[in-house]
C-alpha positions as CSV (number, residue, x, y, z in Angstrom):
1,M,80.6,-7.6,60.2
2,I,84.0,-6.7,58.7
3,L,86.6,-4.8,60.5
4,I,89.1,-3.0,58.3
5,N,92.3,-1.7,60.0
6,F,93.8,1.1,58.1
7,K,96.9,1.0,60.4
8,I,99.2,3.8,59.2
9,Y,99.9,2.6,55.8
10,K,100.8,5.5,53.4
11,E,97.9,4.3,51.3
12,T,95.6,5.6,53.9
13,F,97.2,9.0,54.4
14,G,95.1,12.1,53.8
15,D,92.7,12.0,50.8
16,K,93.7,8.4,50.1
17,A,91.9,7.4,53.3
18,I,88.7,9.2,52.0
19,Q,89.0,7.5,48.6
20,L,89.3,4.0,50.2
21,A,86.6,4.7,52.8
22,K,84.2,5.6,49.9
23,I,84.8,2.2,48.3
24,I,84.2,0.5,51.6
25,K,81.0,2.4,52.1
26,E,79.8,1.4,48.6
27,V,80.5,-2.3,49.2
28,A,78.9,-2.1,52.7
29,D,75.7,-0.7,51.2
30,K,75.6,-3.1,48.3
31,Y,76.0,-6.2,50.5
32,K,74.1,-4.7,53.4
33,L,76.9,-5.5,55.8
34,R,78.3,-3.6,58.8
35,I,81.8,-2.7,57.8
36,I,83.9,-0.7,60.3
37,I,87.1,1.1,59.6
38,T,89.7,1.5,62.4
39,A,91.6,4.6,61.6
40,S,94.3,6.8,63.0
41,A,92.9,9.4,65.4
42,L,94.2,12.1,62.9
43,D,91.8,10.9,60.2
44,A,88.9,9.2,62.0
45,V,86.5,12.2,62.2
46,R,87.3,13.4,58.7
47,I,86.7,9.9,57.2
48,K,83.4,9.6,59.1
49,E,82.1,13.1,58.0
50,K,83.1,12.8,54.4
51,T,82.0,9.3,53.7
52,G,79.4,8.2,56.2
53,T,81.4,5.1,56.9
54,E,81.4,3.8,60.5
55,V,84.8,4.6,61.9
56,W,86.5,3.6,65.2
57,L,89.9,4.3,66.6
58,Q,92.9,1.9,66.7
59,N,93.5,2.5,70.4
60,V,92.2,4.4,73.4
61,D,93.6,5.0,76.8
62,E,92.2,4.8,80.4
63,Y,92.0,8.6,81.0
64,D,88.8,10.5,80.5
65,N,89.9,14.1,80.7
66,G,92.4,16.4,82.5
67,K,96.2,16.6,82.6
68,H,97.0,13.6,80.3
69,T,98.9,15.0,77.4
70,G,99.2,12.7,74.4
71,W,96.7,10.1,75.5
72,I,93.4,9.3,73.7
73,S,90.2,9.8,75.7
74,I,87.1,7.7,75.1
75,Q,84.9,10.6,76.3
76,Q,86.6,12.9,73.7
77,A,86.1,10.3,71.0
78,M,82.4,10.0,71.8
79,A,82.0,13.8,71.8
80,V,83.0,13.8,68.1
81,G,80.9,10.8,67.1
82,I,83.5,8.0,67.3
83,N,82.0,5.2,69.3
84,G,84.4,2.3,69.3
85,S,88.1,1.3,69.3
86,L,90.5,-1.5,69.2
87,I,92.8,-2.1,72.2
88,N,95.8,-4.3,72.7
89,H,96.5,-4.9,69.1
90,F,99.6,-7.0,68.5
91,E,101.3,-3.9,67.0
92,H,100.2,-1.7,70.0
93,Q,100.1,-4.0,73.0
94,I,99.3,-2.6,76.5
95,P,99.6,-4.2,79.9
96,K,96.7,-6.5,80.8
97,G,95.8,-4.4,83.8
98,K,95.3,-1.4,81.6
99,A,93.2,-3.3,79.1
100,L,91.0,-4.6,81.9
101,K,90.6,-1.1,83.3
102,I,89.5,0.3,79.9
103,I,87.0,-2.4,79.4
104,K,85.5,-2.2,82.9
105,N,85.2,1.6,82.9
106,K,84.1,2.2,79.2
107,P,80.9,4.3,79.0
108,K,77.6,3.0,77.6
109,G,77.5,3.3,73.9
110,F,81.2,2.8,73.3
111,E,82.3,-0.5,71.9
112,I,85.6,-2.1,72.6
113,V,87.4,-4.8,70.6
114,C,90.0,-6.5,72.8
115,C,92.8,-8.0,70.6
116,V,94.6,-11.1,71.5
117,K,97.4,-13.1,69.9
118,T,96.9,-16.5,71.5
119,V,93.9,-18.5,72.6
120,G,95.6,-18.7,76.0
121,Q,94.9,-14.9,76.4
122,I,91.2,-15.5,75.6
123,E,91.0,-18.2,78.3
124,K,93.0,-16.5,81.0
125,W,91.6,-13.0,80.9
126,A,90.1,-11.6,77.8
127,A,86.8,-13.5,77.8
128,K,86.3,-12.9,81.5
129,S,86.6,-9.1,81.0
130,K,83.6,-9.2,78.7
131,P,84.6,-6.7,76.0
132,D,82.1,-6.2,73.1
133,Y,84.3,-8.3,70.8
134,I,87.5,-10.4,71.0
135,F,89.8,-10.1,68.0
136,Y,92.1,-13.1,67.6
137,E,95.0,-12.8,65.3
138,P,97.9,-15.2,65.3
139,P,100.8,-12.8,64.9
140,E,102.9,-15.1,62.7
141,L,100.1,-15.0,60.1
142,I,99.7,-11.2,60.0
143,G,100.4,-9.9,56.6
144,S,101.0,-13.5,55.2
145,S,100.5,-13.9,51.5
146,K,100.3,-17.7,51.7
147,E,98.4,-18.6,54.9
148,S,95.5,-17.2,56.9
149,V,93.9,-17.8,60.3
150,A,91.3,-19.8,58.2
151,T,94.0,-22.4,57.4
152,R,93.8,-23.3,61.1
153,P,90.0,-24.0,61.4
154,D,90.4,-26.0,64.6
155,I,92.0,-23.1,66.4
156,I,89.1,-20.8,65.4
157,K,86.6,-23.3,66.7
158,K,88.6,-23.5,70.0
159,A,88.8,-19.7,70.3
160,V,85.0,-19.5,69.8
161,K,84.4,-21.9,72.6
162,L,86.7,-20.0,75.0
163,C,85.0,-16.7,74.1
164,G,81.7,-18.0,75.4
165,K,79.1,-15.3,74.8
166,V,81.6,-12.7,73.6
167,P,81.6,-12.5,69.7
168,L,84.8,-13.5,68.1
169,I,86.5,-11.7,65.2
170,V,89.3,-13.5,63.5
171,G,92.1,-12.0,61.3
172,A,95.6,-12.4,60.0
173,G,96.1,-13.2,56.3
174,V,92.4,-13.1,55.5
175,K,92.0,-12.2,51.9
176,S,89.4,-14.5,50.2
177,K,85.8,-15.6,50.2
178,E,87.0,-19.0,51.3
179,D,88.8,-17.6,54.3
180,V,85.5,-15.9,55.4
181,M,83.3,-18.9,54.9
182,I,85.6,-21.2,56.9
183,S,85.9,-18.6,59.7
184,L,82.1,-18.2,59.9
185,K,81.5,-22.0,59.7
186,M,83.8,-22.4,62.7
187,G,81.8,-19.9,64.7
188,A,83.5,-16.6,64.2
189,K,81.1,-13.6,63.8
190,S,83.4,-11.3,61.9
191,V,86.7,-11.1,60.1
192,G,89.4,-8.5,60.2
193,L,91.3,-7.1,57.1
194,A,94.3,-4.9,56.7
195,S,97.2,-5.3,54.2
196,G,95.5,-7.8,52.0
197,L,92.9,-5.1,51.2
198,I,94.7,-1.9,51.6
199,L,97.9,-2.8,49.7
200,N,95.9,-4.5,46.8
201,D,95.6,-2.7,43.5
202,E,92.0,-3.6,43.3
203,P,90.6,-3.1,46.9
204,K,87.0,-3.1,45.8
205,L,87.3,-6.5,44.1
206,V,88.9,-7.9,47.3
207,L,86.3,-6.5,49.5
208,E,83.4,-7.7,47.4
209,A,84.8,-11.2,47.4
210,I,85.0,-11.0,51.2
211,A,81.5,-9.6,51.5
212,S,80.1,-12.3,49.2
213,G,81.4,-14.9,51.7
214,F,79.0,-13.6,54.3
215,N,76.1,-13.6,52.0
216,D,76.7,-17.2,51.0
217,I,76.8,-18.3,54.7
218,I,73.8,-16.3,55.6
């Protein structure tokens, strides 16, 4: 599985999001990989309907329905066919208690990726809360052009052990086939991509290289 975070880069605004999602869908089909886009709530449904790509949200809140202006409801997301979300991303951190509440109360059929920035967070609370996935990104490597989480294989291995039965996604600086292969060999089940793909002039080539890393391991 590959998780691609569109964030709110201008390269994913409006029709540009559709164009990039079509490329992602083409690569997913070619390599027979599950590739999930996490998109802005403004674009998620449109991307899904126009491209057939699996699309999740970048954040959800703890409220289901009612007088909660400005919040994002899991129930509302599911009503329009969006069945997953990140929470607690480094760029959108939430209190631990809120994250635990969202994970505990999420409805059946909705997948939660709980993001963490340290292995300490995995050990202290994230793994114990049993989200569907834990996404580990060392913040100092996010957007790095020189390093990636895969340059620290021992920390990936440690994170996998701390996650127990919860699958680990790793990200931050991932941009090559080698990054993928190292991450998977250390026990991660998935990698997360963002700027290394979205801001590249040849996103299809980048994504195909990443996807080929999965095939070589498998």
